[in-house]
One Martini backbone bead per residue (centre of mass of N, CA, C, O) as a GRO file, in nm:
protein
   63
    1MET     BB    1  -2.068   2.603  -3.584
    2CYS     BB    2  -2.305   2.305  -3.637
    3GLU     BB    3  -2.181   2.065  -3.531
    4ALA     BB    4  -2.184   1.729  -3.397
    5ASN     BB    5  -2.184   1.482  -3.163
    6VAL     BB    6  -2.224   1.120  -3.136
    7TYR     BB    7  -2.404   0.927  -2.911
    8ILE     BB    8  -2.430   0.614  -2.721
    9ASN     BB    9  -2.659   0.471  -2.523
   10ARG     BB   10  -2.514   0.253  -2.264
   11ASP     BB   11  -2.603   0.184  -1.964
   12GLY     BB   12  -2.575   0.517  -1.906
   13HIS     BB   13  -2.354   0.537  -2.131
   14GLU     BB   14  -2.144   0.746  -2.334
   15GLU     BB   15  -2.055   0.679  -2.680
   16LEU     BB   16  -1.871   0.744  -2.923
   17PHE     BB   17  -1.956   0.745  -3.287
   18LEU     BB   18  -1.956   1.062  -3.413
   19GLU     BB   19  -1.795   1.332  -3.547
   20ASN     BB   20  -1.890   1.619  -3.703
   21VAL     BB   21  -2.192   1.646  -3.752
   22ASP     BB   22  -2.411   1.776  -4.036
   23LEU     BB   23  -2.587   1.499  -4.093
   24LEU     BB   24  -2.937   1.393  -4.013
   25ILE     BB   25  -3.133   1.089  -4.108
   26PRO     BB   26  -3.430   0.957  -4.071
   27GLU     BB   27  -3.498   0.596  -4.144
   28GLY     BB   28  -3.706   0.490  -3.971
   29ASN     BB   29  -3.496   0.268  -3.764
   30LYS     BB   30  -3.287   0.466  -3.886
   31ILE     BB   31  -2.964   0.656  -3.889
   32PHE     BB   32  -2.828   0.893  -4.090
   33MET     BB   33  -2.473   0.998  -4.118
   34LYS     BB   34  -2.258   1.295  -4.162
   35ASN     BB   35  -1.964   1.448  -4.197
   36LEU     BB   36  -1.713   1.691  -4.278
   37PHE     BB   37  -1.536   1.425  -4.409
   38GLY     BB   38  -1.759   1.203  -4.529
   39GLU     BB   39  -1.843   1.033  -4.320
   40GLN     BB   40  -2.053   0.729  -4.282
   41LYS     BB   41  -2.347   0.637  -4.096
   42THR     BB   42  -2.538   0.378  -3.949
   43PHE     BB   43  -2.829   0.353  -3.716
   44ASP     BB   44  -2.999   0.127  -3.501
   45GLY     BB   45  -3.254   0.352  -3.400
   46PHE     BB   46  -3.286   0.641  -3.168
   47LEU     BB   47  -3.372   0.940  -3.052
   48LYS     BB   48  -3.301   1.098  -2.739
   49GLU     BB   49  -3.092   1.360  -2.782
   50VAL     BB   50  -3.075   1.730  -2.822
   51SER     BB   51  -2.786   1.960  -2.804
   52LEU     BB   52  -2.706   2.261  -2.924
   53LEU     BB   53  -2.514   2.398  -2.713
   54LYS     BB   54  -2.328   2.110  -2.701
   55HIS     BB   55  -2.312   1.949  -2.965
   56LYS     BB   56  -2.538   1.706  -2.914
   57ILE     BB   57  -2.599   1.352  -2.965
   58VAL     BB   58  -2.838   1.105  -2.869
   59LEU     BB   59  -2.853   0.755  -2.887
   60GLU     BB   60  -3.071   0.447  -2.925
   61GLU     BB   61  -3.117   0.139  -2.900
   62LYS     BB   62  -3.272  -0.113  -2.996
   63ARG     BB   63  -3.508  -0.368  -2.831
   0.00000   0.00000   0.00000
């Protein structure tokens, strides 16, 4: 499977934001994502890190 969990980096700690994400689309300063179950979320920030081996995506809030 190729889905990943998305985390938000806040003050050096990673908080789970959305599990089993299979679609992630940057749209300007926002990031749209959808998981395997159809749940959709939009995040106001940017990509910080993507680890394909760990199935992990880390986002950072806009400052």
